[in-house]
C-alpha positions as CSV (number, residue, x, y, z in Angstrom):
1,M,61.4,83.5,192.6
2,I,63.7,85.0,190.5
3,T,64.8,88.8,191.6
4,P,65.3,91.6,189.1
5,C,69.0,91.4,189.5
6,E,69.1,87.7,188.5
7,A,66.8,88.4,185.5
8,A,69.2,91.0,184.3
9,V,72.2,88.6,183.8
10,V,73.6,88.7,180.3
11,R,75.6,85.7,179.0
12,P,79.3,86.8,177.6
13,G,79.0,86.5,173.9
14,E,75.2,86.6,173.8
15,V,73.8,88.4,170.7
16,I,70.6,90.3,170.2
17,S,68.2,88.6,167.8
18,D,67.8,90.5,164.3
19,K,64.0,90.5,165.2
20,Y,64.6,93.5,167.6
21,S,65.2,96.8,165.3
22,T,67.7,99.6,166.2
23,E,64.5,101.5,167.7
24,D,63.8,98.7,169.9
25,I,67.1,98.6,171.5
26,E,66.8,102.4,171.8
27,R,63.4,102.1,173.7
28,A,64.8,99.4,175.8
29,L,67.9,101.5,176.6
30,D,65.5,104.4,177.6
31,R,63.3,102.4,179.7
32,I,66.1,100.6,181.8
33,A,67.9,104.0,182.1
34,E,64.4,105.2,183.9
35,E,64.4,102.2,186.1
36,I,68.2,102.5,187.2
37,A,67.6,106.1,187.8
38,A,64.5,105.6,189.7
39,H,65.4,102.8,192.2
40,D,68.3,101.9,194.3
41,L,67.8,98.2,192.9
42,G,68.0,99.7,189.4
43,K,71.9,99.3,189.6
44,C,71.6,95.6,189.0
45,L,70.5,96.5,185.7
46,I,73.4,98.4,185.0
47,P,75.4,95.3,183.0
48,L,72.1,94.8,180.9
49,F,72.2,98.6,180.0
50,E,75.7,98.3,179.0
51,W,75.2,95.2,176.9
52,L,72.3,96.8,175.1
53,E,74.5,99.6,174.2
54,D,77.2,97.3,172.9
55,Q,74.3,95.6,171.1
56,L,73.2,98.9,169.5
57,E,76.8,99.7,168.6
58,I,77.1,96.6,166.9
59,R,74.1,96.8,164.9
60,R,74.9,100.3,163.8
61,R,78.2,99.3,162.5
62,R,76.7,96.2,160.7
63,D,74.1,98.3,159.2
64,S,76.7,100.7,158.1
65,T,78.9,98.1,156.4
66,L,75.9,96.8,154.7
67,E,75.2,100.2,153.2
68,R,78.8,100.6,152.0
69,V,78.6,96.7,150.5
70,R,75.4,98.1,148.7
71,Q,77.2,101.2,147.4
72,R,80.0,99.2,146.0
73,V,77.9,96.7,144.4
74,A,75.8,99.7,143.0
75,G,79.2,101.1,141.6
76,L,80.3,97.9,139.9
77,N,77.1,97.5,138.2
78,K,77.4,101.0,136.8
79,A,80.8,100.3,135.4
80,Q,79.6,97.4,133.4
């Protein structure tokens, strides 16, 4: 049987799938935070929590970059 700590292992370099939205990641962080705060064993979820925080930051940075790209292209189209 797999323990919660074993299930919470994140492999280095692993990236969350695009099928999960920013809101999905936020909800997961909320739920994991509750588990960490509520249980002594919750401490083993800290690496998963940190990984999700990193994934959220990466996602937000990517979304911001995509928005800047769209604005640049829109500006190019207006100039033509």
